[in-house]
N, C-alpha and C positions, 0 to 999 in steps of 0.2 A: 887676644884678638887685636892687639895694638901695634901690629907691624905696619910697614908701608903698604898702602893700598896697591900701588903700581907694582912693587916688588912681589907682593903675594900673588897677584893675578898673573904676573909674568911667570912665576914659579909654577903655578898650577897649569898654565897653558903650555909651557915649555917653549923651546927645546931645552933651555937652561936658565937658571936664575940670574946668571951674569950677563947674558946676551941682551943688549938693549937696543938692537937694530930695529925693532918693531915698536918701540915705546910710544911713538906718536900715534901709530895705528891703534894700539891698545888704549891710550888715553882718550882718543876720540870715542871709542866704543864704551869705555868706562863712564865717561862724562855723559854720554847719551843715556846710559842706564841710570845715572844719578838724576837726570831730568825726569825719567819715568818714576823713580822713587819720590821725587819732589811732588809730582802730580798725585801720587798716592798718599802724600802727607807724611812720609817716612823720613826721619832724620832729626838731629838735635835742633836744627834751625830750619823750620819749614816755611820761612818767609822768602828765601831765595834758593835757587838750585845750588847744590854743592858741586864743586869742580876740583879736579886735581890738575896740577901743572907740572908734576914730576914725582920724585920719590919721597918728598918731605911730608905729604899728607898721610895721616894714619887713620885707621878705622875709627878710633875714638874721636877724631876731629869731626867725623860725620855722625856717629851715633851718640856721642856724649858718653855718659857712664851707664846708659840704659842697656842692660844685657838682653832685654826682650827682642832686640833687633839682631840677634845672632843669625837670622836668616839672610841678612844683607850680603854677607861675604859669598855665600853659596849662590845667591841670586845674581850678583854682579859677575861672578865667574861663569855661570851658565849663559847669561845673555851675551857676554863678551865672546865666549867660546863659540856660540852659535853663529856669530857674525864673522869673527876673525879666523877661526879654524874649525869649521863644522865637521862633525864626525861623518865618516863615509857611509855608515849604515843608517838607513831610513828609520829603523826601529829605535836606534839610539837617539836620533834627532827628535823623534816623537816623544821619547822618554824625557829628554831635556826640556822640550817645550811644555810637557805636562807638569814637570816639576816646577818650572818657572811660573806657570799659571797658578799652581797650588801655593807657591811662596807668595805671589802677589796677593792672593786671597787672604792668606794667613796674616800677612803684614797689614793689609787694609783692616781686617777685623781687629787686630791688636791696637791699631791707631784709633779706631772708632768706638770700640766697646769699652765702657768704663771698667767692667769687671776684669778686663785684660790689661788695665792700665791706660786705656785710651782716654782721649779728652772730649769725646762727643758728649753733648749735654744729655742729662737724663730727663725723662718726661714722666709726668703723672698720666699714664695711659688711660686711666678711668675718666679723665676729664675731656677726652677727645670724642668728637661725634662726627658722623658723616653728614656733610652738607649736601643735601639732595640736589640742589640747583647746580652745583659745580662738580659733584662727584668726588670731592676731595675731603680728607680728614682735616678738621679744624679744631682749634682749642675751644672747649666748651664755654669759656669766659668771653669769647669774642661776640 
């Protein structure tokens, strides 16, 4: 999974892996998708959005060595394809959108749930109680 991001997406979208006439258009869409992933907290460095500037950036530059983010390549392909070269069939578009939504959910869960390797804090749920005045759950020690 450590090829050039731009070259891989170019290959998947077509018309050929060598044709770079649409690279700027592809990079705009790829970088917009990286911004979405940044908002989901996905990426090796979640303090700034990742961007590509050409063919030098690789998948591991974005994901690090964490293999749980294998969804990233498929997600970026689908989101870029839907904007850059959408399928003619409405049912295929719906399938792409549904797959992208599922991938977003899965990536978000993987980032948040510690059992999946996420970094969200774990809580002692038995210590929480409902604050009747505010209708919110609060730490029982407060």
